[in-house]
C-alpha positions in Angstrom: 13.3 -8.3 42.4 12.5 -10.2 38.9 10.8 -8.8 36.5 8.9 -11.7 34.3 5.7 -11.8 32.3 3.5 -15.1 32.6 0.9 -16.1 30.1 -1.0 -18.9 30.9 0.1 -21.8 33.0 3.6 -23.0 30.1 4.8 -19.7 29.2 7.6 -17.3 31.4 8.9 -14.4 29.9 12.2 -13.2 31.2 13.4 -9.3 30.5 17.0 -10.0 28.4 17.6 -7.2 25.8 16.1 -3.9 25.1 16.4 -1.3 22.2 16.2 3.1 23.9 15.2 5.4 21.2 16.7 8.6 21.8 15.0 11.8 20.1 16.0 15.0 19.3 13.8 18.0 20.2 14.4 21.3 18.5 12.5 24.1 16.5 15.4 23.8 13.9 14.5 19.7 13.4 14.3 16.2 14.6 16.7 13.2 14.6 17.0 10.1 16.5 19.0 7.3 16.9 18.6 3.7 19.1 21.0 2.0 21.1 20.7 -1.9 21.6 21.6 -2.9 25.5 21.7 -6.2 27.3 19.5 -6.5 30.8 21.6 -7.4 33.5 19.9 -9.0 36.0 19.7 -8.4 39.3 16.7 -6.9 42.4 16.7 -4.4 40.0 17.1 -4.9 36.7 19.4 -3.1 35.2 21.1 -2.0 31.1 24.3 -3.4 30.5 26.1 -1.0 27.8 25.0 0.8 25.3 25.9 -1.5 21.8 25.4 -0.4 17.9 22.4 -2.3 16.0 23.5 -5.2 13.7 21.9 -6.6 10.9 21.9 -9.7 12.0 19.9 -8.9 15.3 17.1 -7.1 13.0 16.7 -10.0 11.2 16.7 -12.3 14.0 14.0 -9.5 15.9 12.2 -9.7 12.3 11.7 -13.4 12.5 10.7 -13.3 16.6 8.0 -10.5 15.5 6.8 -13.3 12.7 8.5 -10.9 9.9 10.9 -13.5 7.4 13.4 -10.8 6.1 15.0 -13.2 4.1 16.0 -12.5 0.5 13.5 -12.3 -2.4 13.3 -12.7 -6.1 10.9 -9.8 -7.0 8.9 -10.0 -10.2 9.2 -7.5 -12.3 5.9 -5.7 -11.6 7.1 -4.6 -8.5 8.3 -1.2 -7.9 9.3 -1.4 -4.0 8.1 -3.5 -1.1 9.2 -3.4 2.7 8.3 -6.2 5.6 4.6 -5.0 5.4 4.4 -2.6 2.6 4.2 -3.2 -1.4 4.2 -1.3 -4.5 3.4 -2.5 -7.9 2.0 -1.5 -11.4 0.0 -3.4 -13.9 -0.2 -2.2 -17.4 -2.6 -1.7 -19.7 -5.3 -4.2 -20.4 -8.8 -5.5 -21.0 -11.1 -6.3 -18.1 -14.9 -6.7 -16.9 -16.1 -4.0 -14.5 -19.4 -4.0 -12.6 -21.8 -1.0 -11.3 -23.8 -1.3 -8.8 -25.5 1.5 -7.1 -29.8 2.6 -5.6 -29.8 4.7 -8.3 -29.0 2.0 -11.1 -26.7 4.1 -12.9 -24.3 2.4 -15.4 -26.4 -0.7 -15.0 -26.8 -1.4 -18.4 -22.4 -1.4 -18.5 -22.4 -4.2 -16.0 -20.0 -7.1 -16.8 -18.9 -5.1 -20.3 -15.4 -5.7 -21.1 -13.3 -2.4 -20.7 -9.6 -0.9 -21.6 -7.8 -0.2 -18.3 -5.0 2.3 -18.1 -1.9 1.5 -16.8 -2.2 1.3 -12.7 0.1 1.7 -9.5 -0.9 0.1 -6.6 0.5 0.6 -3.3 -1.1 -2.2 -0.2 -0.2 -1.9 3.0 -2.2 -4.0 5.8 -6.5 -3.7 4.9 -5.7 -0.7 2.6 -4.9 0.0 -0.7 -4.1 3.0 -2.9 -4.2 3.2 -6.5 -2.7 5.6 -9.2 -2.9 6.0 -13.2 0.0 6.7 -15.5 0.0 7.8 -19.0 2.4 5.4 -20.7 1.9 1.8 -20.6 5.6 1.1 -19.5 7.6 0.4 -15.8 7.5 3.8 -14.1 10.3 5.4 -12.8 10.5 7.2 -9.4 10.6 10.8 -11.9 6.8 9.4 -13.6 4.0 11.6 -13.1 1.1 10.2 -11.6 -2.3 10.5 -12.5 -5.8 10.5 -10.7 -7.5 6.5 -11.2 -10.6 7.3 -13.1 -12.7 5.1 -11.4 -15.4 5.4 -8.9 -14.9 4.0 -5.1 -10.8 6.3 -5.5 -10.6 9.4 -4.2 -8.5 12.2 -5.6 -6.0 11.1 -2.9 -5.6 7.4 -4.3 -7.0 6.1 -1.4 -9.5 3.3 -2.1 -12.3 2.8 -0.4 -12.8 -1.3 -1.0 -16.0 -1.7 1.2 -17.2 -5.2 2.3 -14.2 -6.2 -0.5 -12.4 -9.7 0.6 -8.3 -7.8 1.1 -5.6 -10.7 1.7 -3.9 -10.0 5.3 -0.6 -9.4 3.9 1.3 -6.7 1.8 3.5 -9.1 0.0 4.2 -10.3 -3.5 2.1 -13.5 -3.0 -1.2 -11.3 -1.8 -0.8 -8.6 -5.1 -3.2 -11.3 -7.1 -5.5 -10.7 -4.1 -5.3 -7.0 -4.0 -5.8 -7.0 -7.8 -8.9 -8.7 -7.5 -10.2 -6.6 -4.3 -10.0 -3.7 -6.8 -10.9 -4.8 -10.1 -14.0 -7.9 -9.4 -15.3 -5.3 -7.1 -18.1 -3.4 -8.2 -18.2 0.4 -8.7 -20.9 1.8 -6.8 -20.2 5.5 -5.9 -18.0 8.6 -6.8 -15.9 9.8 -3.9 -14.8 12.6 -6.4 -16.7 15.2 -9.1 -13.1 15.3 -10.8 -11.9 11.7 -11.8 -11.3 12.5 -15.9 -11.2 14.9 -18.2 -13.9 13.4 -20.1 -16.9 16.2 -21.1 -19.4 13.3 -19.8 -17.4 12.5 -16.8 -17.4 8.7 -15.3 -20.1 7.7 -16.8 -19.4 9.4 -20.4 -16.2 7.9 -20.2 -16.4 4.5 -19.2 -19.6 4.5 -21.5 -17.7 5.5 -24.3 -15.1 3.2 -23.8 -16.9 -0.2 -23.3 -15.7 -2.9 -26.3 -13.0 -0.6 -27.3 -9.4 -1.7 -27.7 -7.1 0.9 -25.9 -8.0 3.3 -22.9 -7.3 6.8 -24.2 -4.8 8.7 -21.9 -5.6 12.4 -22.9 -8.5 11.9 -20.1 -6.4 11.1 -17.3 -6.1 13.9 -15.0 -2.8 14.7 -13.1 -2.3 14.5 -9.8 0.4 16.7 -9.5 3.0 14.1 -8.0 5.5 11.7 -9.3 6.0 8.2 -8.2 8.4 8.8 -5.4 6.5 11.4 -4.1 3.4 9.1 -4.3 5.4 6.5 -2.3 6.4 9.2 0.0 3.0 10.1 0.9 1.7 6.2 1.7 4.4 5.9 4.1 4.1 8.8 6.0 0.3 8.1 6.5 
């Protein structure tokens, strides 16, 4: 029997190829591998002999799924990327900050210019994470991460973006959109009490920094992970 899928009136999809994923199931650990098979048509379609996956096949599959796996020149701020994830860093800079909450806390600081710490961002579709770093140089795999001292940010690095408009993709072209969603969005609420070592907490820190030249890195709290661990944790979620 022929197996096919009809979508609307103009398209007909017939089974052509298949990937089979094999997984080891044991208490000592797990591993997996994938085999590629041509489908042999007939009354009951069957799998052809297993063949190894090739780079060309994966590129064609990625293209068919709408993900271009072609070569791309990466700017210096990009740390790592995959087809649907990207990590980059932003050097220290000065930016306006906006605060909006029912209690009117920090209202008098709204729109003022503040020095920002160097940050590391990780974006995937619909999700953004952030860490701070003490030095103003491109981080390496072993660079210690720090908690980003902002409202809307959890100690884990997850960002509550609220109603902020975020890009539909996570690639090099989308970086400005992700940064805009973070920096230009109003900071509305604390997600954790322990965002900074400053005696005055978040409010005391940023009130002191208004109009200053540089973010004092000694107010950053350690996140107890390296850049490599931070990126690994994001991929595990």
